[in-house]
C-alpha positions in Angstrom: 13.6 -13.7 15.0 10.8 -11.9 13.0 11.5 -8.6 11.1 7.9 -7.6 11.6 6.8 -4.6 13.7 4.6 -5.1 16.6 1.3 -3.0 16.5 2.3 -1.5 19.9 5.5 -0.2 18.2 3.7 0.9 15.0 0.7 2.5 16.6 2.4 5.8 17.6 3.7 6.1 14.1 0.3 5.3 12.7 -1.3 7.9 14.9 1.3 10.6 13.8 0.5 9.7 10.1 -3.3 10.1 10.9 -2.7 13.4 12.5 -0.3 14.7 9.7 -2.9 14.0 7.1 -5.9 14.9 9.0 -7.4 11.5 8.7 -10.0 10.1 11.1 -8.9 6.8 12.5 -12.4 5.1 12.3 -12.8 6.4 8.7 -9.3 4.9 7.9 -10.2 1.6 9.5 -13.4 1.5 7.4 -11.2 2.2 4.2 -8.9 -0.7 5.3 -11.9 -3.0 5.6 -13.4 -2.0 2.2 -9.9 -2.5 0.6 -9.5 -5.9 2.3 -12.8 -7.1 0.5 -10.9 -6.7 -2.8 -8.0 -8.7 -1.6 -9.8 -11.8 -0.6 -9.0 -14.5 -1.4 -5.3 -13.8 -1.8 -2.8 -16.0 -3.4 0.3 -15.9 -1.1 2.2 -17.8 -3.7 2.5 -14.9 -5.9 4.8 -13.3 -3.4 7.2 -16.1 -3.3 9.6 -14.2 -5.8 9.8 -11.4 -3.1 11.0 -13.6 -0.3 14.0 -11.9 1.3 13.7 -8.9 -1.1 13.5 -5.3 -0.2 10.2 -3.9 -1.4 8.5 -0.5 -1.4 4.6 -0.2 -1.0 3.1 2.8 -2.8 -0.2 4.4 -3.4 -1.9 5.2 -6.6 -0.9 8.8 -6.9 -1.1 10.3 -10.3 2.6 10.9 -10.6 3.4 7.3 -9.5 4.7 6.1 -12.9 6.9 9.3 -13.3 8.1 8.9 -9.7 9.1 5.4 -10.2 10.8 6.1 -13.5 12.8 8.9 -11.9 13.5 6.7 -8.7 16.4 4.6 -9.9 17.4 4.3 -13.5 20.3 2.0 -12.5 18.3 -0.6 -10.6 19.4 -4.1 -11.2 15.7 -5.3 -10.8 13.3 -3.3 -13.0 10.4 -1.8 -11.2 7.1 -3.2 -12.1 4.2 -0.9 -13.3 1.1 -1.0 -11.1 -1.3 -3.9 -12.2 -4.8 -3.0 -13.4 -7.4 -2.7 -10.8 -11.0 -3.9 -11.1 -12.0 -0.8 -9.4 -10.5 2.7 -9.8 -9.4 4.7 -6.6 -12.1 7.5 -7.2 -14.8 4.6 -7.3 -13.4 3.1 -4.2 -13.3 6.5 -2.4 -16.9 7.3 -3.5 -17.9 3.9 -2.0 -16.4 4.9 1.4 -18.3 8.1 1.6 
C-alpha cells in the first residue's frame, strides 16, 4: 500500500490553496515547469537517507532559518540549512514574468 496521495484527492486541496493565495493555476503550473528545469537530472540516490523518515518541505521565506531554529530545539535529528541555489528566488520569479 502506498502512502502517496492521488491527484484526485489532492486537487481540491490544491484548488483551495490557489484560491487562498490568489494564484492563477496556469501561472502556478508554468512556475512548476520552470522549477522542474532546475531539478533535471535529479539524483534520487541522494534521498536514500530519508527513506521512511518524516520530512517537511518548506519554501525560501526570508524568515526560514529563524523559523527552523525556533521549530524544535530538542529534535534528535538536526535540521539541515537550505542548500545554496544556482539561481535566487527573485531571479526565478522575474524569469516567470
